[in-house]
N, C-alpha and C positions, 0 to 999 in steps of 0.2 A: 624287509619288503612288506610283510604283513602289517607292520605298524604304519608304513607309508600309505598302503591301500586303505587301511582303517581311517586314517586322517583325511584322505581324499573323499571317502564315502561320507564322512561326517560333514565335510564342506558342502558336498552335493545335497545331502539331506537338509542342511541348513538353508541352502538357496531355494529349496523346494517349499520351504515353509511359507505359507501365504502371509502377505502383509495385511494387518488388520484393515477392514473395510473403512473404518472411520479415518484412518491415516490416508488411504487413497482418496477418500472423499474430500479431504482438505487440500489436495494438490491443486484443484482448480482455483481455490481461494488464493494460493500463493502465486499462481500464474496471473490472476486478475489484479492483485495488488501491485504486481511488477510489470504490467503491460506497458509497452512504449512503442512509438511508431518508427524508431530508428531502423535503418537498413542493416547495419552491421550486427552480426550475431553476438559478438563480444560486448558491444554497447548494450544490447538488450540484457545480456547475462549480468553485467555489472549493475545495471539499473535494478534488475530483479533482486540481486543480493543487497543492494543499498536499501530498497523499500522493505525487504524482509527484516533487515537489521535495524531499521529506523521507522517505527510506525508513523511518526509525524510526516515524513516524506511520502510514505505510501498513501496516507489518508488526505494529504493536502489537496491533491487533484480532485478527489471525490467530494470533499466537503467545502472547498473554497472557490472552485472554478465553476462558472455557469455551464449549463448544458448546451448552449447554442453552439453552432459550428465554429464561429469566429473565436470565441473564448476557448473552446476545447482544443482547437488547433494552435492558436498563438501561444498557449501555455508552454509549448515545447520549443519556442524560439528564444534565442539569447537576447540580452538587453540591447545590443547594437542594431537590432532589426526595428526598433521603435524610435520615433521622433515626436516632438510636440508640434503644436499648430504653427509655431514660428520657426520650425526647422531645427530646434535644439535637441541634442541627444540626451537620453536618460541613462543613468548609471546603474539601474536596477530593473528587474522585470516588473511590469505593472500589474501585479497580482497580490492577493492577500492584503497584508497591512499596507502595501504600497499600490493598491489597486487604482486603476485609471480607466476612463472610458476608452474603448478600443473601436476604431472605425471599422465598418464592415468591409471585408475583403472577399471579393467574389472568387478569387483563386482558391480559397480554402475549401470550396466544394469538391475539389479534386483530391483532397486529403482524407475524406470521410467515406464510410461505406455503411450500409445497413447491418445491424447486428444479426447474425444468423441464429436460427433456432438452437443449434448445437451449443453455441457460446452461451446463450441464455440458460439452457438446461444444465450445462456443466456448472454454471454459477449457482443455480438453485440446489444442485447436489451438495455443494459446500455449505450453502445456507442451511440446508436441512441438518447436516451432521453437526454443525456448530451450534445450532439451536438445541438439538438433542443433547449435545455435550454440556450446554449450560444447565439444562434441567437435570441432567444426570449428575452433574457436579453438586447441584443444590440438594438433590435427593440423597446423595451419598453422605452428606454431612450428618443426616439423621439416621443413616442406615448402618448395617453391620460393617465390621472391618474387612476391607478388601485390599490386598497388597498388589495392585495393578496400577501402573503409571500411564499407560498408553491413552486412556480416555481423557487425560488432561490436555492432550494435544489439540483437539478441536476447541476445548474450553480456552486454552491459551491464545488461540487465534481468533477469539471473539472480537478483537479490535478491527478485524478486516470486514465486519458486517456492512459498514457504510459503503465501502468500495464494491462489495458484492451486490448490494442493493442498486447502486448506480449502474453497474455493468449489466444487470439483469433487465432493468426497466427503461434505460435510455435507448433511443432509437438508432443513434449513429455512433460509430467508433472511429477514432483516428487511426488510419492504417498506413499513411505515408508521411514521411518527414516533411513538415511544412516549409522548412528552410530550402529544400530542393525545389519546391513549387514557386516560392517567391522570386528566386533568381535575382537577389539583390534589391528588390523593391522594399521600401520602408513603409511601416504601418504608423499611421497618425494616432496619437493618444491625447486625451485631455483630462483634466481633473474631475474627480467625482464630486457630487454634492455631499454635504455633511451627513445626511441620512444614509446614503449609500455607503459611505465610509464607516459609519457606525455598524452597519450590517456586516461589512467585511471584517472589521475588528472582532465582532462577535463570532463569526465563522472561524477565524484564526484561533480565538480563545477556546472555542469548542473543540477544535482539532487538537490543540495542545493538551487540554484536559483529558480528552478521550484517549489519546495516544500514550500519555504518561500515566494516567490513573487506572484505566480499565484493566490492563494486564495484571495489576496487583490483586484484583478480585480473585484471580485464579490461585494466587498464593494463599489468600485467606481461606478459600474453600478447601484447598489441599491441607492446610494446617488443621482445620476443624473437622476434617474427615476422620472418623475413628480408625485406628487409635490416634487420638488427638496429640499433636506434638510436632516439633520441627524435625521431621525425618527426611529421608532421601528425597522424596517427592517434593517437599517444600524447599529443600536446599537447592535442587536443580532449577525449580521454577523461579526461585529468588534470584539466582544468578542470571537467568534468562531475562527476567523482568527488569533487573538492575541495568543490564546492557541496553534494553529497549528504552528505558526511561532516560538514561544518560545520553544516548544517541538522539532521542527525540528532543531533549532539552537543548543540545548543541544545534540541532536543525532549526529549532524555534529561534534561537539567538541569531543564527546565520540568516534566517529569513527576515527578522526584524532589522538587521543591519543592512540588508539588501543583497539579493542574489543576482548574479550576472547571467547565469544559465542553469537550466534544469539538469543538464548532462555534465558530469564531472570528469568525463574521460576525454582523452586526446587534447587536453589543454583547453577544452571548451567550458569548463566549469569555473565557478568563482565563489 
């Protein structure tokens, strides 16, 4: 009986241990990178997991989609919601490497809302801890030996900074599923001019390089932090960054091939 009581007390004591503040400070970054306007909680949860496990998917919306209401809302629509000027259907979503001019849709106003002060401040909290984590990681390379792995969490999430920046400084957020607002109405698209397409390809390339390359900076900093070597901290981060890079590469190839939907749940993805 005493052994069982001792075990229970240890569990309770462990639960009472506070989570490091820099870990809690990174939670808004995870919520920001996985924000989606879908109504079903499970859809939101799956999208959050998908964005957290694949930086390219999480950053694409922030880096490649314009901030105007039409672009921000229509990004969440599947390819069958778009048609060309002559009424032909397109087989991919008109964004990124396949970007097209999208006609203005007045109904999209019903899908957006002003970003609240709380949402902006919570994003700034993550921004603060990630920036501090970056400088801390750089400083520790030249500092004394410290066998603590937690500070590498905000550093490892440094790839979320573009999404945090956009979430903080943009005026409008998409809060309703645009597909429910359209009610079957089609959106007309037309081809971009060559200059605009070059800009779009540059944005996609930047997103790919940022999502695949930036996480590995954390591994380098962890490796060169005294004592220098490929220890546990480097091994764990290497596994994490390998997963991120592999998933981001697959996401990039899928995008270049042409995606039918942003949502891969309930048979809506492609």
